[in-house]
C-alpha positions in Angstrom: -15.3 -3.2 23.7 -13.9 -6.1 24.3 -10.1 -5.9 24.6 -7.6 -6.7 22.1 -10.8 -5.4 19.5 -9.6 -2.0 19.3 -5.9 -2.7 18.3 -7.2 -5.6 15.8 -9.5 -2.7 14.3 -6.7 -0.5 13.9 -4.5 -2.5 12.2 -7.4 -3.7 9.5 -8.2 -0.3 9.2 -4.4 0.6 8.5 -4.2 -2.5 6.0 -7.0 -1.1 4.1 -5.2 2.2 3.8 -1.9 0.6 2.7 -3.9 -1.3 -0.3 -5.6 1.6 -1.3 -2.1 3.4 -1.4 -0.6 0.6 -3.3 -3.9 0.4 -5.7 -3.8 4.0 -6.5 0.4 4.1 -7.1 -0.1 1.2 -9.0 -2.8 2.1 -11.1 -0.9 5.7 -11.3 2.5 3.7 -13.2 -0.1 1.6 -15.3 -1.9 4.4 -16.5 -5.3 2.5 -15.5 -6.7 0.1 -13.9 -4.8 -2.9 -12.9 -6.1 -6.3 -12.5 -5.4 -7.9 -9.0 -4.1 -11.1 -10.6 -1.5 -9.1 -12.5 2.4 -9.5 -11.0 2.9 -6.1 -10.0 6.1 -5.4 -12.2 3.7 -6.5 -15.2 1.3 -3.7 -14.0 4.0 -1.5 -14.0 6.1 -1.2 -11.0 9.2 -0.3 -11.5 12.3 0.9 -9.2 11.0 4.5 -8.8 7.6 3.7 -8.1 8.8 1.1 -5.3 10.3 4.4 -3.8 7.2 6.4 -3.9 4.9 3.2 -2.4 7.8 3.2 0.2 7.8 6.9 1.4 3.6 6.5 1.2 3.6 3.7 3.2 6.3 5.3 5.9 3.9 8.2 5.9 0.8 6.0 6.7 2.2 4.0 9.1 4.4 6.6 10.9 7.6 4.5 10.8 10.9 4.2 8.6 10.6 1.4 6.4 13.9 -0.4 5.3 14.9 0.4 1.6 
């Protein structure tokens, strides 16, 4: 594998996982599917779901994110 491909692939997979987690948390807050063009606040994201999202992302990336 060419140098740099593996780290790029890893970042891509991490982003996909993060987006999947975001979608799941927002859909849970909204009570169902959410249109990708709807702003997060309109979709039901509030301060509590933002904390849930941050915690899930921290777990995924393995680092502490700012509050």
